[in-house]
N, C-alpha and C positions, 0 to 999 in steps of 0.2 A: 139323432140328428142325421139328416140325409144331405150329403154334400155331392154336388155334381161338378165334375171337371168338364167344362164346355168351352165353346169358341168355334167360330166359323172356319178358321184357317186350319188345315191339316199340317202336321209337322211341328206343332207348337209345344209338344211334349206332354199332352194331356194324359196319355196312357202311362208313361213313366212316372209322372207325379201321382196319379191315382193309385198305382200299385205301391209306390213308396209310402204314401200316406196311409193306405189301408194296412200295410205291413207294420208300420210304426205304431199305429193305434192298437193293432193286435198284440204287438210286443209289450205294450203298456197294460195289457190285461183286459182290454175291452172286447166284447163280442162284436165282430166286424163282418159285414156283408159287402163284398165287392161285386158290383153289377157290371158285367161286360156287355155294353151296348154298342160296341164298335164291331162292325162286320169283319174287321181284320183279326179279331179274336186275340189280341195281345194278352189280356188278363187270363183268358182260358189257357193259352199256351204257358204262361207263367205258372198257373196252378198245376198243370200237368208236370212241368219240370220240378216244381217244389215237391210234389207227391213222389216223383221218381227218386228224388234225392233224400226224401224223408225229412224235409224241413217243415216246420210249422208255418201255416199260412192262414189268411182269412178264408171264410167260405166264399166261393166264387160261383155265380150263376150268370146265365146269359138271358138278356131281355132285349126287347126292341121297341118299336113305336107304340106298342100297346101296354107298356109298363105301368102307365097311369091307371089302368083299369082296376076296380076294387079287388078283383080276385088275383091280381099280380103283386106288384111291389107294395101297395098299401096294406096288403094282407101279410106279406112276408117281413117287411122292415121292422115292425114292432118287436120281433123276436131278437133283435140285435140292438146293441147300444149305439152303433154308428153304421151308416150305409154310405158307401162311396160308389158313385156312378161314373164310369168312363164312357164318354160319348165320342162319336166320330166327328170329324170336320165335314162341313157341307152336306150333312144329313139332316135337313130341317125338321122332318117329322120326328126323328128320334130325339133331337135336342129339345124340341118343343115338349115332347112327352116327359123328358127328364125335368124340365122347368115346371111342369105341372105337379110334380111330387117332391121336388127338392126344397129344403129349408134354406140352403146356402149354395150359391153358384160361384165356383172359382174359375176365373178366366186367365189361364197362363198366356203370357205374351213374351215373345223373343225380342231381341234388341234391334232387329232390322226395321226399316221403314215399312216394308210390306206387312210385317206383324202388327205394327202400330196402326196402320191404315185399316187392316181387316178387323181390328178390335172395335172400331167405330161401328161396324156392321153388327158385331156381337152385342155391343152395348144397346143398340136399337132393339134387338131381339129380346134382351133382358127387360127393357122398358115396356115392351108390348106384354110380356108375361106379368110384370108387376102391376099393369093396369087391371089384370084379372085377379092377381094374387098379391095384394099390397105387402104382405108379410115376407115375401121372397126377398132375401138379401143377396147381394152380389159383391165380390171383391176381385181385384186384379192382382196377380202375382207375377213379378218379373222372373222369367225362366231362361235357362241357357245363356246367362249373361257372361260376357267376356270382359272383365274390368280393364283389360289391357287396351281395348279399343275405345275410340271416341263414342261410338254408338252405345257400347256397354255402359259407359260412364254417364251418358245423357238420356238414356231411355226413360227414366222416371219423369224427367221434366216433360218429355213428349206425351206422357200419359195423363198429365194433370188436368187437361182440358176436357176429359171424357165424362167427368162427373161421377166417377165410381171410386170407392175407397181403394187405395193401393196398400197392400200389406207391406209391413216393414221388412219382412224376410225376403231375400232375393236368392234365387237358386242359380248357381254358376254352372258353366259348361264344364263338367268333370267326367272323367272316364268311368269312375265307380258307379255313377248313376246309370250308365248304359250297360255296364257289366252285370250289375246285381240281378235284374230280372232274368237275364239269360242264364244265371246260375241258380235260379229258383229261390232267391232270397230278396228281402227288402234291403236297401242300401245300408240301413243302420245295423243290420246283422252281418251283412256281407263285408263291410269295411267300417267297423264301428268307430275307428279313430280318424277316418278320412274327413276332410272338410265337407264333403257331400253329405255325410251322415249328420254332421253338426247342423247343416242348413236344413235338412229334412226334419230333424228334431225341433228346430226353431219354428219351422213352418207349421208342424202339427200343434205345437204349443200355442202358436198364435191363432190357429183355426179354432182350437178348443176354447181359448179365451174369447174369441169373437162369438162363438156359439153361446158361451155362458152369459155374455153381455146381452145377447139377443133375447135369451130366455128370461133374464131378469127384468128386461124392459117390456116384456110382453104382458 
């Protein structure tokens, strides 16, 4: 399964979620490839810190707008159980390349109106890709939610008109999520008893269930 974390807005938490998801899949015993398609190189920096600290981590490679070519990701991905792609915001060619090879696209969205508004643009990009690849699936996940605010409590209702499935799992704004990659670990290893770790485990389980359902219906 190839899962791309995408979306037109920068700062939505795509890199943090991609790293956390890849690490949790790796911790569950899967062979995992993490594709760093973001010029900022967050996943590559994470991999370097993990290697320096001696922590187990997924295989990390760098790819860009030509990842869809037969001699790139389509050739490499079959050697792994799951591939996670971290895409940048506002890099249309790279996101489109990821949509050409992904099985599932995850669109993280924060609780602010700007996040919700930008998601409409991302949804249109998904629909364009699905016109060419009808089997491409896409889901929305609420990220960096602060349940203490009105926006945090009502963001799900704001998303329901976009026509995309919304995952049950919601990721809250928690310090451990930000600290874990800087420490070279996935959050489920860095702070296994933290609520952030529980949320990431739930997210990964839900993504695996979604993937299984998609395969059984194919």
